[in-house]
N, C-alpha and C positions, 0 to 999 in steps of 0.2 A: 666974886669969882666969874661973873659973866664974861669978863675980858678973856677968859681961857676957853671959851666955846670951841675954838678951832685949834687948840693946843693939844698937848699930849701929857700924860702922867708918866714920868720916867722914874724908875728905881732899879736897884740891884738886889738880887736875892740869891741865897745859896741854901739849898735843902740838903741836909746830911742824911736823912732817913725818911722814907715815905711810909714806913711801917706797913699797915694793911691797906693803905690808900692806893687804889688802882686807877682812879679817875682824875687825879691831879688836884690842882688848887683853883680857887675862884676869888675874885676881887669884887668888892662892892663899896659904894660911897653912900653915906647917910645924909639925908636932908631934912630930918625931923619927923617925929611921930611914925607913921607908916610909910613915909616918903623915903625911898632908897632906890638905888639902881638895882636892877636884877643883876645877878652874878655874871661876870665876864671871865672866861677861862684864862688862867695863867699857865702857859705850857712851859714846862721845864724839861730840857733835853738831857741834862746830865746831873746826877747826884754828886754832891761834894764840890761842885764848881760854881763860881760866881757867874751869874748871868744877868745881862741887862734886859729889862722889860720896858716896853713902850706901848702904852694903851691910849688910843685917841679919846679925848674927852667926849667927842661926838658919839662914840660907841656907848659910853655910859649914859649920855643924855637919851640916846635911842632906846636904852634899856630902862628908862623911867626916872632918871635922876633930874631933879629940879635944881639946876646949878646955882640959882640965886638963893637957895635955902641951905646950902651945905654947912654943917656944924661940926663934923668930925673928920678926921683923917680917913684914909682908905683902910679897909679891913681885908686881910687875906686869911682864908679858911679852907679846909678841905671842901671838895665839892659836896653838896648836900647829899646825905645818905651814907657818907664815908665814915 
């Protein structure tokens, strides 16, 4: 995965209901054991609409990701505490 250091993670997402979530979503990548990136915010501007998201891999590395150790796909969850 180190070849992607300067790349971007691209995906499309559609949220149909935020329920009680007021702080949005967060994305992380895991790299084994306690190794994972800190959460990076996923900002959605419209409910019910497909939106394209692009996150620089460098942003995840800056947040603690050891890119040579990635073993799972990305995880999208409500912001911690939601």
